[in-house]
C-alpha positions in Angstrom: -38.1 33.8 21.4 -35.7 34.8 18.7 -32.8 35.1 21.1 -33.3 31.5 22.3 -33.2 30.3 18.7 -30.1 32.4 17.9 -28.4 31.1 21.1 -29.2 27.5 20.2 -28.0 27.9 16.7 -24.8 29.5 17.9 -24.3 26.6 20.3 -24.8 24.1 17.5 -22.3 25.9 15.3 -19.7 25.8 18.1 -20.4 22.0 18.7 -20.0 21.4 15.0 -16.8 23.3 14.8 -15.4 21.2 17.7 -16.6 18.0 16.1 -14.9 18.9 12.8 -11.6 19.6 14.7 -11.9 16.3 16.6 -12.7 14.4 13.4 -9.6 15.9 11.7 -7.4 14.9 14.7 -8.8 11.4 14.7 -8.2 11.1 11.0 -4.6 12.2 11.4 -4.2 9.7 14.2 -5.6 6.8 12.2 -3.4 7.7 9.2 -0.3 7.8 11.4 -1.1 4.5 13.0 -1.7 2.9 9.6 1.8 4.1 8.5 3.2 2.6 11.7 1.4 -0.7 11.1 2.7 -0.8 7.5 6.3 -0.2 8.8 5.9 -2.9 11.4 4.6 -5.4 8.9 7.5 -4.7 6.6 9.9 -5.2 9.5 8.2 -8.4 10.5 8.5 -9.7 6.9 12.2 -8.9 6.9 12.8 -10.6 10.2 10.9 -13.7 9.0 13.0 -13.8 5.8 16.2 -13.5 7.9 15.0 -16.3 10.2 14.2 -18.6 7.2 17.6 -17.8 5.6 19.4 -18.6 8.8 17.7 -22.0 9.3 19.3 -25.2 7.9 17.7 -26.4 4.7 17.2 -29.9 6.1 20.3 -31.5 4.5 22.8 -33.0 6.9 21.2 -31.9 10.1 18.2 -31.7 12.3 15.8 -28.8 11.8 16.0 -26.3 14.6 12.7 -25.4 16.3 12.1 -22.2 18.2 10.7 -24.5 20.9 14.2 -25.8 21.4 15.2 -22.3 22.6 12.6 -22.3 25.4 14.3 -22.6 28.8 13.5 -25.8 30.7 11.4 -24.1 33.4 8.7 -23.2 30.9 
């Protein structure tokens, strides 16, 4: 009976070790993806600022809409 308990305990320890490794790997993945998201958000803000800066301010001409750039077959 003792061998069965020892075997089960060893199996649980192995499973726990694998779960710890998996948890560390997942944590690293989430942290890396968060960094990528932060970078993408920063790039999007910069692009938005560039778009706003390139648009006319409304004096002396019509405002340009992104819809004007859509080809007629859309």
